[in-house]
py3Dmol code that shows the C-alpha trace and the ligand (Angstrom):
import py3Dmol

protein = """\
ATOM      1  CA  MET A   1     -59.743  92.252 -99.983  1.00  0.00           C
ATOM      2  CA  ALA A   2     -59.746  96.057 -99.821  1.00  0.00           C
ATOM      3  CA  GLN A   3     -56.031  96.756 -99.678  1.00  0.00           C
ATOM      4  CA  PRO A   4     -53.905  93.592 -99.815  1.00  0.00           C
ATOM      5  CA  ARG A   5     -51.000  92.852 -97.461  1.00  0.00           C
ATOM      6  CA  VAL A   6     -48.385  91.356 -99.759  1.00  0.00           C
ATOM      7  CA  LEU A   7     -44.982  89.888 -98.895  1.00  0.00           C
ATOM      8  CA  ILE A   8     -42.555  89.605-101.823  1.00  0.00           C
ATOM      9  CA  LEU A   9     -39.546  87.316-101.371  1.00  0.00           C
ATOM     10  CA  GLY A  10     -36.626  86.524-103.651  1.00  0.00           C
ATOM     11  CA  ALA A  11     -32.855  86.685-103.960  1.00  0.00           C
ATOM     12  CA  PRO A  12     -30.940  89.937-104.500  1.00  0.00           C
ATOM     13  CA  GLY A  13     -31.713  90.962-108.100  1.00  0.00           C
ATOM     14  CA  ALA A  14     -34.804  88.741-108.447  1.00  0.00           C
ATOM     15  CA  GLY A  15     -36.883  91.813-109.342  1.00  0.00           C
ATOM     16  CA  LYS A  16     -38.538  92.563-105.983  1.00  0.00           C
ATOM     17  CA  GLY A  17     -38.100  96.338-106.333  1.00  0.00           C
ATOM     18  CA  THR A  18     -39.271  96.341-109.969  1.00  0.00           C
ATOM     19  CA  GLN A  19     -42.442  94.335-109.211  1.00  0.00           C
ATOM     20  CA  SER A  20     -43.150  96.034-105.849  1.00  0.00           C
ATOM     21  CA  SER A  21     -43.429  99.468-107.501  1.00  0.00           C
ATOM     22  CA  LYS A  22     -46.062  98.054-109.855  1.00  0.00           C
ATOM     23  CA  ILE A  23     -47.937  96.337-106.999  1.00  0.00           C
ATOM     24  CA  ALA A  24     -47.948  99.577-104.964  1.00  0.00           C
ATOM     25  CA  SER A  25     -49.429 101.586-107.803  1.00  0.00           C
ATOM     26  CA  GLU A  26     -51.899  98.953-109.121  1.00  0.00           C
ATOM     27  CA  PHE A  27     -53.311  98.007-105.697  1.00  0.00           C
ATOM     28  CA  ASP A  28     -52.836 101.420-104.043  1.00  0.00           C
ATOM     29  CA  VAL A  29     -50.710 100.099-101.176  1.00  0.00           C
ATOM     30  CA  GLU A  30     -47.530 101.307 -99.424  1.00  0.00           C
ATOM     31  CA  HIS A  31     -44.194 100.003-100.734  1.00  0.00           C
ATOM     32  CA  VAL A  32     -42.337  99.139 -97.533  1.00  0.00           C
ATOM     33  CA  THR A  33     -38.724  98.407 -98.450  1.00  0.00           C
ATOM     34  CA  THR A  34     -36.017  97.869 -95.858  1.00  0.00           C
ATOM     35  CA  GLY A  35     -33.254  98.326 -98.453  1.00  0.00           C
ATOM     36  CA  ASP A  36     -34.421 101.850 -99.422  1.00  0.00           C
ATOM     37  CA  ALA A  37     -35.135 102.769 -95.784  1.00  0.00           C
ATOM     38  CA  LEU A  38     -31.636 101.681 -94.756  1.00  0.00           C
ATOM     39  CA  ARG A  39     -29.981 103.437 -97.714  1.00  0.00           C
ATOM     40  CA  ALA A  40     -31.768 106.667 -96.662  1.00  0.00           C
ATOM     41  CA  ASN A  41     -30.380 106.210 -93.118  1.00  0.00           C
ATOM     42  CA  LYS A  42     -26.973 104.740 -93.938  1.00  0.00           C
ATOM     43  CA  GLU A  43     -25.082 106.996 -91.547  1.00  0.00           C
ATOM     44  CA  MET A  44     -27.510 106.584 -88.613  1.00  0.00           C
ATOM     45  CA  ASP A  45     -25.603 106.038 -85.353  1.00  0.00           C
ATOM     46  CA  ILE A  46     -26.570 102.559 -84.103  1.00  0.00           C
ATOM     47  CA  SER A  47     -23.655 102.134 -81.672  1.00  0.00           C
ATOM     48  CA  GLU A  48     -25.980 102.318 -78.643  1.00  0.00           C
ATOM     49  CA  MET A  49     -27.548  99.019 -79.756  1.00  0.00           C
ATOM     50  CA  ASP A  50     -24.314  97.187 -78.986  1.00  0.00           C
ATOM     51  CA  THR A  51     -23.761  96.318 -82.655  1.00  0.00           C
ATOM     52  CA  GLU A  52     -20.495  95.260 -84.304  1.00  0.00           C
ATOM     53  CA  TYR A  53     -20.377  98.396 -86.482  1.00  0.00           C
ATOM     54  CA  ASP A  54     -21.581 101.937 -85.768  1.00  0.00           C
ATOM     55  CA  THR A  55     -23.682 102.559 -88.915  1.00  0.00           C
ATOM     56  CA  PRO A  56     -25.853 100.515 -91.351  1.00  0.00           C
ATOM     57  CA  ARG A  57     -23.439 101.537 -94.158  1.00  0.00           C
ATOM     58  CA  GLU A  58     -20.668  99.287 -92.864  1.00  0.00           C
ATOM     59  CA  TYR A  59     -22.897  96.193 -93.024  1.00  0.00           C
ATOM     60  CA  MET A  60     -24.466  97.077 -96.387  1.00  0.00           C
ATOM     61  CA  ASP A  61     -21.202  97.877 -98.180  1.00  0.00           C
ATOM     62  CA  GLN A  62     -19.953  94.388 -97.294  1.00  0.00           C
ATOM     63  CA  GLY A  63     -23.218  92.675 -98.283  1.00  0.00           C
ATOM     64  CA  GLU A  64     -23.941  91.642 -94.677  1.00  0.00           C
ATOM     65  CA  LEU A  65     -27.306  91.885 -92.915  1.00  0.00           C
ATOM     66  CA  VAL A  66     -27.910  94.958 -90.761  1.00  0.00           C
ATOM     67  CA  PRO A  67     -28.714  93.830 -87.159  1.00  0.00           C
ATOM     68  CA  ASP A  68     -32.299  92.651 -86.584  1.00  0.00           C
ATOM     69  CA  GLU A  69     -32.977  95.239 -83.868  1.00  0.00           C
ATOM     70  CA  VAL A  70     -32.459  98.103 -86.343  1.00  0.00           C
ATOM     71  CA  VAL A  71     -34.497  96.563 -89.155  1.00  0.00           C
ATOM     72  CA  ASN A  72     -37.361  95.268 -86.982  1.00  0.00           C
ATOM     73  CA  ALA A  73     -37.963  98.802 -85.666  1.00  0.00           C
ATOM     74  CA  ILE A  74     -38.093 100.241 -89.210  1.00  0.00           C
ATOM     75  CA  VAL A  75     -40.624  97.650 -90.409  1.00  0.00           C
ATOM     76  CA  ASP A  76     -42.775  97.813 -87.282  1.00  0.00           C
ATOM     77  CA  GLU A  77     -43.163 101.583 -87.636  1.00  0.00           C
ATOM     78  CA  ALA A  78     -43.883 101.435 -91.382  1.00  0.00           C
ATOM     79  CA  LEU A  79     -46.492  98.662 -91.075  1.00  0.00           C
ATOM     80  CA  THR A  80     -48.394 100.380 -88.262  1.00  0.00           C
ATOM     81  CA  GLN A  81     -48.930 103.323 -90.598  1.00  0.00           C
ATOM     82  CA  ALA A  82     -50.134 101.245 -93.588  1.00  0.00           C
ATOM     83  CA  ASP A  83     -53.487  99.527 -94.208  1.00  0.00           C
ATOM     84  CA  GLY A  84     -52.291  97.621 -97.249  1.00  0.00           C
ATOM     85  CA  PHE A  85     -48.651  97.155 -98.190  1.00  0.00           C
ATOM     86  CA  VAL A  86     -46.101  95.316-100.282  1.00  0.00           C
ATOM     87  CA  LEU A  87     -43.213  94.335 -98.025  1.00  0.00           C
ATOM     88  CA  ASP A  88     -39.879  94.007 -99.878  1.00  0.00           C
ATOM     89  CA  GLY A  89     -36.545  93.033 -98.272  1.00  0.00           C
ATOM     90  CA  TYR A  90     -37.921  91.643 -94.995  1.00  0.00           C
ATOM     91  CA  PRO A  91     -37.915  89.087 -93.385  1.00  0.00           C
ATOM     92  CA  ARG A  92     -34.386  88.010 -94.267  1.00  0.00           C
ATOM     93  CA  ASN A  93     -33.797  85.415 -91.568  1.00  0.00           C
ATOM     94  CA  PRO A  94     -35.996  83.153 -89.390  1.00  0.00           C
ATOM     95  CA  GLU A  95     -35.796  85.561 -86.409  1.00  0.00           C
ATOM     96  CA  GLN A  96     -37.184  88.426 -88.534  1.00  0.00           C
ATOM     97  CA  ALA A  97     -39.927  86.087 -89.804  1.00  0.00           C
ATOM     98  CA  GLU A  98     -40.978  85.430 -86.201  1.00  0.00           C
ATOM     99  CA  GLU A  99     -41.065  89.191 -85.511  1.00  0.00           C
ATOM    100  CA  LEU A 100     -43.207  89.747 -88.600  1.00  0.00           C
ATOM    101  CA  GLU A 101     -45.730  87.172 -87.410  1.00  0.00           C
ATOM    102  CA  GLU A 102     -46.160  89.282 -84.260  1.00  0.00           C
ATOM    103  CA  MET A 103     -46.618  92.487 -86.287  1.00  0.00           C
ATOM    104  CA  THR A 104     -49.217  91.590 -88.927  1.00  0.00           C
ATOM    105  CA  ASP A 105     -51.135  88.977 -90.928  1.00  0.00           C
ATOM    106  CA  LEU A 106     -50.393  88.532 -94.642  1.00  0.00           C
ATOM    107  CA  ASP A 107     -52.817  87.981 -97.543  1.00  0.00           C
ATOM    108  CA  VAL A 108     -50.258  86.897-100.160  1.00  0.00           C
ATOM    109  CA  VAL A 109     -46.686  85.551 -99.914  1.00  0.00           C
ATOM    110  CA  LEU A 110     -44.884  85.619-103.277  1.00  0.00           C
ATOM    111  CA  SER A 111     -41.485  84.243-104.212  1.00  0.00           C
ATOM    112  CA  LEU A 112     -39.751  85.424-107.409  1.00  0.00           C
ATOM    113  CA  ASP A 113     -37.584  82.508-108.531  1.00  0.00           C
ATOM    114  CA  VAL A 114     -34.442  83.321-110.566  1.00  0.00           C
ATOM    115  CA  GLY A 115     -31.220  81.315-111.116  1.00  0.00           C
ATOM    116  CA  GLU A 116     -27.889  82.514-109.744  1.00  0.00           C
ATOM    117  CA  GLU A 117     -26.120  83.296-113.047  1.00  0.00           C
ATOM    118  CA  GLU A 118     -28.981  85.561-114.100  1.00  0.00           C
ATOM    119  CA  LEU A 119     -28.998  87.275-110.663  1.00  0.00           C
ATOM    120  CA  VAL A 120     -25.332  88.255-110.976  1.00  0.00           C
ATOM    121  CA  HIS A 121     -25.908  89.589-114.500  1.00  0.00           C
ATOM    122  CA  ARG A 122     -28.920  91.643-113.388  1.00  0.00           C
ATOM    123  CA  LEU A 123     -27.210  93.160-110.355  1.00  0.00           C
ATOM    124  CA  THR A 124     -23.920  94.110-112.003  1.00  0.00           C
ATOM    125  CA  GLY A 125     -25.864  95.716-114.919  1.00  0.00           C
ATOM    126  CA  ARG A 126     -28.402  97.555-112.745  1.00  0.00           C
ATOM    127  CA  ARG A 127     -28.350 101.358-112.768  1.00  0.00           C
ATOM    128  CA  LEU A 128     -30.516 103.853-110.867  1.00  0.00           C
ATOM    129  CA  ASP A 129     -31.755 107.305-111.803  1.00  0.00           C
ATOM    130  CA  PRO A 130     -30.913 109.415-108.709  1.00  0.00           C
ATOM    131  CA  GLU A 131     -33.585 111.986-109.645  1.00  0.00           C
ATOM    132  CA  THR A 132     -36.605 109.688-110.019  1.00  0.00           C
ATOM    133  CA  GLY A 133     -35.467 106.502-108.241  1.00  0.00           C
ATOM    134  CA  GLU A 134     -36.351 104.551-111.421  1.00  0.00           C
ATOM    135  CA  ILE A 135     -34.524 101.193-111.818  1.00  0.00           C
ATOM    136  CA  TYR A 136     -32.844 100.446-115.184  1.00  0.00           C
ATOM    137  CA  HIS A 137     -30.596  97.745-116.599  1.00  0.00           C
ATOM    138  CA  LEU A 138     -27.824  98.552-119.094  1.00  0.00           C
ATOM    139  CA  GLU A 139     -28.873  95.679-121.354  1.00  0.00           C
ATOM    140  CA  TYR A 140     -32.439  94.628-120.456  1.00  0.00           C
ATOM    141  CA  ASN A 141     -33.997  97.999-119.747  1.00  0.00           C
ATOM    142  CA  PRO A 142     -31.833 100.968-120.782  1.00  0.00           C
ATOM    143  CA  PRO A 143     -33.346 104.486-120.585  1.00  0.00           C
ATOM    144  CA  GLU A 144     -34.444 106.012-123.891  1.00  0.00           C
ATOM    145  CA  ASP A 145     -33.569 109.596-122.905  1.00  0.00           C
ATOM    146  CA  PRO A 146     -29.774 110.273-123.250  1.00  0.00           C
ATOM    147  CA  GLU A 147     -30.007 112.860-120.431  1.00  0.00           C
ATOM    148  CA  VAL A 148     -31.270 110.144-118.059  1.00  0.00           C
ATOM    149  CA  GLU A 149     -28.565 107.778-119.315  1.00  0.00           C
ATOM    150  CA  ASP A 150     -25.848 110.327-118.446  1.00  0.00           C
ATOM    151  CA  ARG A 151     -26.971 110.685-114.848  1.00  0.00           C
ATOM    152  CA  LEU A 152     -27.409 106.962-114.046  1.00  0.00           C
ATOM    153  CA  GLU A 153     -25.595 105.657-110.960  1.00  0.00           C
ATOM    154  CA  GLN A 154     -24.542 102.169-109.842  1.00  0.00           C
ATOM    155  CA  ARG A 155     -25.492 101.053-106.320  1.00  0.00           C
ATOM    156  CA  GLU A 156     -22.429 100.724-104.085  1.00  0.00           C
ATOM    157  CA  ASP A 157     -23.223  97.087-103.262  1.00  0.00           C
ATOM    158  CA  ASP A 158     -23.685  96.027-106.916  1.00  0.00           C
ATOM    159  CA  THR A 159     -19.992  95.298-107.549  1.00  0.00           C
ATOM    160  CA  GLU A 160     -19.268  91.669-108.463  1.00  0.00           C
ATOM    161  CA  GLU A 161     -17.458  90.915-105.175  1.00  0.00           C
ATOM    162  CA  THR A 162     -20.247  92.307-102.948  1.00  0.00           C
ATOM    163  CA  VAL A 163     -22.951  90.651-105.081  1.00  0.00           C
ATOM    164  CA  LYS A 164     -21.331  87.239-104.437  1.00  0.00           C
ATOM    165  CA  GLU A 165     -21.341  87.885-100.685  1.00  0.00           C
ATOM    166  CA  ARG A 166     -24.991  89.058-100.790  1.00  0.00           C
ATOM    167  CA  LEU A 167     -25.956  85.819-102.561  1.00  0.00           C
ATOM    168  CA  ARG A 168     -24.070  83.755 -99.966  1.00  0.00           C
ATOM    169  CA  VAL A 169     -25.859  85.598 -97.137  1.00  0.00           C
ATOM    170  CA  TYR A 170     -29.160  85.041 -98.959  1.00  0.00           C
ATOM    171  CA  ARG A 171     -28.610  81.279 -99.290  1.00  0.00           C
ATOM    172  CA  GLU A 172     -27.596  80.941 -95.662  1.00  0.00           C
ATOM    173  CA  ASN A 173     -30.188  83.208 -94.008  1.00  0.00           C
ATOM    174  CA  THR A 174     -33.132  83.891 -96.307  1.00  0.00           C
ATOM    175  CA  GLU A 175     -33.698  80.607 -98.159  1.00  0.00           C
ATOM    176  CA  PRO A 176     -34.798  78.983 -94.873  1.00  0.00           C
ATOM    177  CA  VAL A 177     -37.468  81.709 -94.577  1.00  0.00           C
ATOM    178  CA  ILE A 178     -38.796  80.842 -98.050  1.00  0.00           C
ATOM    179  CA  ASP A 179     -38.778  77.134 -97.121  1.00  0.00           C
ATOM    180  CA  HIS A 180     -40.723  77.996 -93.950  1.00  0.00           C
ATOM    181  CA  TYR A 181     -43.560  79.693 -95.911  1.00  0.00           C
ATOM    182  CA  ASP A 182     -43.462  76.834 -98.447  1.00  0.00           C
ATOM    183  CA  GLU A 183     -43.878  74.237 -95.684  1.00  0.00           C
ATOM    184  CA  GLN A 184     -46.834  76.234 -94.319  1.00  0.00           C
ATOM    185  CA  GLY A 185     -48.448  75.910 -97.779  1.00  0.00           C
ATOM    186  CA  VAL A 186     -48.872  79.671 -98.263  1.00  0.00           C
ATOM    187  CA  LEU A 187     -46.048  80.332-100.753  1.00  0.00           C
ATOM    188  CA  GLU A 188     -46.962  81.397-104.313  1.00  0.00           C
ATOM    189  CA  ARG A 189     -43.995  80.856-106.641  1.00  0.00           C
ATOM    190  CA  VAL A 190     -43.610  83.053-109.741  1.00  0.00           C
ATOM    191  CA  ASP A 191     -41.072  82.406-112.506  1.00  0.00           C
ATOM    192  CA  GLY A 192     -38.933  85.555-112.187  1.00  0.00           C
ATOM    193  CA  GLU A 193     -36.766  84.706-115.217  1.00  0.00           C
ATOM    194  CA  GLN A 194     -39.473  85.814-117.649  1.00  0.00           C
ATOM    195  CA  ALA A 195     -39.503  89.340-119.136  1.00  0.00           C
ATOM    196  CA  PRO A 196     -40.601  92.002-116.591  1.00  0.00           C
ATOM    197  CA  ASP A 197     -44.085  92.391-118.151  1.00  0.00           C
ATOM    198  CA  GLU A 198     -44.673  88.629-118.079  1.00  0.00           C
ATOM    199  CA  VAL A 199     -43.540  88.449-114.454  1.00  0.00           C
ATOM    200  CA  TRP A 200     -45.954  91.305-113.722  1.00  0.00           C
ATOM    201  CA  GLU A 201     -48.887  89.466-115.333  1.00  0.00           C
ATOM    202  CA  ASP A 202     -48.252  86.472-113.043  1.00  0.00           C
ATOM    203  CA  VAL A 203     -47.725  88.619-109.951  1.00  0.00           C
ATOM    204  CA  LYS A 204     -50.906  90.641-110.566  1.00  0.00           C
ATOM    205  CA  ALA A 205     -52.993  87.509-111.229  1.00  0.00           C
ATOM    206  CA  THR A 206     -51.676  85.839-108.062  1.00  0.00           C
ATOM    207  CA  ILE A 207     -52.652  88.818-105.897  1.00  0.00           C
ATOM    208  CA  GLU A 208     -56.075  89.110-107.571  1.00  0.00           C
ATOM    209  CA  ASP A 209     -56.718  85.387-107.045  1.00  0.00           C
ATOM    210  CA  ALA A 210     -56.030  85.788-103.332  1.00  0.00           C
ATOM    211  CA  ALA A 211     -58.680  88.530-103.086  1.00  0.00           C
TER     212      ALA A 211
END
"""
ligand_1 = """\
57
AP5
P -32.033 95.434 -100.649
O -32.054 96.827 -101.124
O -33.264 94.830 -100.101
O -31.399 94.562 -101.797
P -31.657 93.066 -102.287
O -32.617 92.212 -101.552
O -30.270 92.546 -102.360
O -32.439 93.242 -103.568
P -32.134 94.213 -104.719
O -32.716 95.555 -104.450
O -30.662 94.195 -105.035
O -32.838 93.461 -105.917
P -34.362 93.389 -106.354
O -34.865 91.999 -106.126
O -35.168 94.513 -105.757
O -34.194 93.573 -107.922
P -34.529 94.822 -108.894
O -35.993 94.948 -109.088
O -33.776 96.053 -108.486
O -30.923 95.256 -99.482
C -29.631 95.862 -99.570
C -28.884 95.657 -98.264
O -29.614 96.273 -97.170
C -28.692 94.201 -97.804
O -27.569 93.602 -98.399
C -28.549 94.387 -96.277
O -27.260 94.841 -95.946
C -29.526 95.504 -95.975
N -30.870 94.998 -95.621
C -32.031 95.181 -96.335
N -33.061 94.564 -95.732
C -32.553 93.982 -94.614
C -33.127 93.174 -93.587
N -34.428 92.822 -93.591
N -32.318 92.739 -92.590
C -31.013 93.060 -92.565
N -30.404 93.816 -93.514
C -31.173 94.264 -94.537
O -33.898 94.248 -110.261
C -32.501 94.035 -110.408
C -32.077 94.396 -111.863
O -32.672 93.463 -112.759
C -32.546 95.793 -112.341
O -31.551 96.349 -113.149
C -33.829 95.515 -113.153
O -34.038 96.475 -114.176
C -33.536 94.125 -113.719
N -34.741 93.300 -113.810
C -35.764 93.192 -112.912
N -36.675 92.282 -113.342
C -36.194 91.777 -114.523
C -36.657 90.793 -115.454
N -37.810 90.132 -115.245
N -35.903 90.541 -116.554
C -34.734 91.214 -116.768
N -34.243 92.156 -115.925
C -34.963 92.430 -114.823
"""
view = py3Dmol.view(width=600, height=400)
view.addModel(protein, "pdb")
view.setStyle({"model": 0}, {"cartoon": {"style": "trace"}})
view.addModel(ligand_1, "xyz")
view.setStyle({"model": 1}, {"stick": {}})
view.zoomTo()
view.show()
C-alpha cells in the first residue's frame, strides 16, 4: 500500500485528532478533518441550502451536526485532492457513510474505544495552542513551556453542557455507523483508554498490518 486511505472513528474526545496527526506524518498522508474545516468556515453563509440555521457556528456551538449537504461537499473536495488520507470526523451518520462509499474505497477502518466518563474528562480538560494548533490536556498532557501555557484556549464546544449534547448526538447518529462497519467485518478496534503512546503503537501496527 503506497499511501493508505484510513478512516478513524470514535466518540468526541476519543483521541481522533491526536492520533490522526501522527498517522498523517508517519504515513505521509493528508489529514482530512471535518471539525477543523468547519471551524475555519464557521461563519460561512449556508442559508441558500435551506438549512435551519444560517451558519455552521450555530450547529457546532450547540453540539448538533452541521447539515450533510455542507459536510459532504467539504469531504468530497478534500478527498479528490488526496492520494492517501486519514479521514477524521466523517461519516457521522448512516447517510454520510453512504456518500463516502460513493466517493472512495478505504484500506483501514479504525475505531478508538473509550468509556463515557473518560471522554467527558478529556474534553473539558482539553486546551489548544492557537499558534501551532497543538492539542494539550491540562492534566494528561500539559505544555512544558509557560509561554505556551499562557496562550492556551478552550474550544467553544468543550463546556460540560455542550459535551453532554455532543455525546448524545454521537450515540444516536454515529454509533450505528460504527456498527455498520463492524457488521461488514472491516472494523479494527483499538483500546483508546491507554496512554497516547500506547494507543499510537496499536494504531500504527494496525495500519501496517493492512498494508
Ligand atoms: P470535531 O471537531 O470532529 O469534534 P469531535 O468528533 O467531537 O472530536 P474531538 O475533536 O472533540 O475529539 P478527538 O477525538 O479528536 O479527541 P482529541 O484528540 O482532541 O467536530 C466538532 C463539531 O463539528 C461537531 O459537534 C459538529 O457540529 C461538527 N461536525 C464535524 N464533523 C461533522 C460531520 N461529519 N457532520 C456534521 N457535523 C460535523 O483528544 C481529546 C483530549 O484528550 C485532548 O486534550 C487530548 O490531549 C486528550 N487525549 C487524547 N488521547 C488521549 C489518551 N490516550 N489519554 C489521555 N488523554 C488523551
